[in-house]
C-alpha positions, 0 to 999 in steps of 0.5 A, a space after each residue: 818676106 821671111 821674118 828676120 831673127 833678132 840678133 843675139 846679144 853678146 852679153 847674153 851669150 857670155 852670161 849663159 856660158 858663165 852659168 853653164 860652167 859655174 860650179 854652183 850658184 850657192 856661193 860667189 867663189 863657186 860661181 867665178 872660179 872656173 871663169 877666172 881660171 879660164 880667163 888666165 888660161 886663155 890669156 897665157 895661151 894667147 901670149 904663147 901664140 903671139 910669141 910663136 910657141 905653138 907647142 906651149 899653146 897646145 899644151 895649155 889648151 888641153 887642160 882648159 878644154 878638159 876644164 870646160 868640158 867637165 864643168 859644162 856637161 853633167 853626164 860626163 862628170 858622173 861617168 869620168 869623175 864618179 861624182 858632180 864636178 866641184 871646186 876640188 876638181 877645178 883646182 886639180 885641173 889647174 894644178 895639172 895645167 901648171 905641171 904641164 907647163 913646167 913639164 914642157 919647160 923642163 923638157 926644153 931645158 934638158 934638151 939644151 943642157 950638157 949631160 957631161 962636163 963642168 956645167 952638167 950639174 944643172 942637167 941632173 938638177 933639172 932631171 930630178 925636178 923633171 921626175 918630181 913634176 911628172 910624178 905629181 902631174 900623173 897623180 893630179 890626173 888620178 885625183 880627178 877620178 873617184 878613187 883618187 878624189 877619196 884619197 887626196 886632200 879634198 876636204 881642206 880649204 882651197 888656199 891650203 891646197 895651193 899652199 901644199 902644192 907650192 911647198 911641194 914644188 919648192 921642196 922638190 926644187 931644193 932637194 933636186 938642187 942638192 941631190 943633182 949636184 951630188 949625183 953629178 959629182 958621183 957619176 963624174 968623179 974625174 970632172 968634179 975633183 973637189 973634196 966631198 963634204 959628206 956631213 954638209 951634203 948629207 945634212 942638207 939632203 936629210 933636211 930637204 928630204 924630210 921637207 919633201 916627205 912631209 909635203 907628200 904626206 899632206 897630199 893624202 887626206 888621212 895623213 893631212 888630218 893626222 898632221 893637223 892635230 896639235 900634239 902630232 905637230 908639236 912632237 914633229 916640230 920638237 924633233 925637226 926644229 933643233 936639227 934645222 937650227 944645227 944644219 942652218 948654223 952649219 951652212 953659215 959656218 961652211 959658206 963663211 969659211 969658203 968666202 974667207 978664202 977669197 982666192 979659192 972662191 974666185 977660182 971656183 966662181 962661188 963668191 957671189 953664191 956664198 955672199 947670197 947664202 950668208 945674206 939669207 941664212 941668218 933670217 932662216 936661222 932666226 925662224 928655225 930658232 924661234 920655232 924651236 923656242 916656241 914649241 919647247 916653251 909650251 905644248 900649245 901650237 903656233 895657232 894657239 900662240 899667235 891666234 888664241 881662241 880668246 882673240 877669235 871670239 872677239 873678231 868679226 864673225 866672218 874673219 873669225 871663221 876664216 882664221 879659225 880654219 888655220 891650223 899649226 901646219 898651215 902656219 908652218 907651210 906659210 913660214 916654209 914658203 916665205 923662207 924658201 921661195 927666194 932661195 929657190 928663185 936665186 939658186 935654181 931659176 936664176 938665168 942671169 937676166 935682170 929680174 924684179 929682185 935685182 931691181 929691188 936690190 938696186 933701189 934699196 941699196 941706194 938708201 943711206 941705211 943700206 951699204 951693200 946689195 946683200 943687205 938689200 937682199 936680206 931686207 927683201 927676204 925679211 919683208 914678208 916676215 915683217 908684214 906678217 908680224 905687223 899684220 898680227 899686231 894690227 889684228 891685236 890692235 883692232 881688238 884692243 881698240 874695241 870699245 865693247 871690251 871691258 877693262 878686265 877682259 882687255 887685260 886678260 886678252 893682253 896677257 894671252 897675246 904674244 905682243 912682246 915676242 912679236 916686237 922682239 921678233 921684228 927687232 931680231 929681223 932687223 938685226 939679222 938683215 942689216 948689222 949681222 948680214 954686213 958682218 958675215 958678208 964683209 968678214 969683219 967686226 966694227 972697229 972701235 973707237 972708229 966705228 962707235 957711232 955706227 955701232 951705236 946707231 945700228 945696234 942700239 938706236 934703230 932697235 929702240 926706234 923700232 921698239 917704241 914705234 911699234 909699241 906706241 902705234 900698235 899697242 899703247 895707242 889702240 889700247 888707250 883708245 879702246 880703254 877710253 871709249 869703253 870708259 866713256 860708254 860704261 860711265 854713261 851706262 852706269 849713270 843711266 842705271 843709277 838714275 833708273 835705280 833711283 827712280 825705282 827706289 822713289 816709286 818703291 818708297 811710295 808703295 812702302 809708305 802706302 803698305 805701312 799705312 794700310 798695315 797700321 790701320 788694318 783694324 779700321 779696315 775690318 779686314 779678315 785674316 787672309 787680307 791681313 796676311 796679304 797686307 803683311 806679305 806686300 809690306 815685307 816684299 816691298 822692303 825686300 825689293 828695296 834692299 835688293 835695289 839698294 845693293 844694286 845701287 851700292 854695286 853701281 857706286 862701287 863700279 863708278 869708283 873703280 871706273 874713276 881709278 881706271 880713268 887715272 891710268 890710261 893703260 894697264 901695268 902690263 902694257 906700261 911695263 912692256 917696253 922695259 920687259 922687251 929691253 930686258 930680253 933685248 939686251 941679252 939678245 943683242 949680246 948673243 948676236 955680238 958674241 955669235 958675230 965674233 965667234 964666226 968672224 974671229 973664231 975666237 970662241 973656239 980658241 978661248 974654249 980650248 985654252 986649258 989655262 983660262 978660268 970661268 971669270 977670265 972666259 966670260 971677261 975675254 968674251 965681253 972684251 972681244 965682242 966690242 960691245 
């Protein structure tokens, strides 16, 4: 009988396959990257096959086959890629897979869209987006080659590459949304007969074109390195952030004006669009204003403001190394991603079906603090910014709670951290998301004295609750814990050091007595001149050592006294005075919000400013009276 071959274990086959397609055995990320990408790709392809969409399945299979082929066959890597296959090639192929699916999706949308007529705007929007996706898909394939690999961003972390790609798609979508609508109006003047708004449209096109151009520059490694420099980033943001504040303000005023004319808004069907934009734009305006404030108030970038080197030095080594790779441009990309992802989803890809955002809005709108779905949408939009701010405060809290950090070092670090700014930012997020959004969407200010209770609760009480909740949980409590533990450890260390010094002084005292006795009886020892010199040297040396130990003991006693003074104050003066400083800045901030609400809703600021008979005192008196605060 022929000898039967033992069956091959499936787990061994899988292990061999993963070993073949792994990029490198040196790191976990390189070992699992290709298998994870293949897993998601196969799962997506399977869903397309089950749905009967064979074309999408075929478009999905091609990049996956290319990924496996290049990862597994070494000779093919050198021939096609010009170098060994690495994680950058895997990411480029992933981008190409995503762009291929987007390309197919856009082709199907364009084939079913109307190129002429009242509904033709989206045809031009998706056509421009189709051009952008095709352009990037071809460049991604070029990045796989040797020359392309040398040109594109192959020296930055993978997460930053993903961030740039997401921002590029969002920038292309926003630019296509505005540019496609305007292109439809230009090509079909008989169909779109509404009066053109060149300042508004031109401003948006300028802003989104600059956004798209900067992202295109970041795909090139040389330009990416140049933009990552601190002085370049600061100058660029100083140039663009004031323009962004003005443009967002223009968007708020324009859509509020359109919403105030309810009859025209209902006829044009833009009432929901205006309310959505008014719900999101205050937070976008806040981010643009905060960014401008931070770059004009100093030459340091966002990274040195939010994650200074003094903080990174006291974090765990692995976490410090990861956070140290973040640049100012990376933080700006993250902020832009959070500011634009939901608007793109609502304006460009809203097909009328019930989605996750709609479910969340309905659930949040049932809360007692939320009156409208627009407030719920603004709250969802503000949530990522709030989580980032709380994450930074939590990072600061972990360092302040470190018992190894001395009191002086802890106070010096607190002076470097923007703790007060982050808490003010959290309060401003709430004001933009809840009270301010309600004023803009309803088009009226709270009426006094009927709504005085609501005004005090939403504009005064809740901000104070937010202030003290974050202050005690993320600032005072961690600081007190770290200070207390350090004090206990340092006190025990001082006691041990004092005990050791006293022991050394006691031993040294015996040596000094012995040396004095020998010196005083040197004639009886019949010592020669060299021996007498050594006796004198020992006596002087022991006395000098005793003086040094006494000085060290005095220093330890002084440190113990200082430690007792620290024990009487659980937190430093800077931490204790933080709430009062925040309130000092918060009151003008709240008044600014109320004045801004009044200026937009009642148009009163323009009337007061244009009155030639009003004086300076009457001007501010009228403003404070009309703000109803």
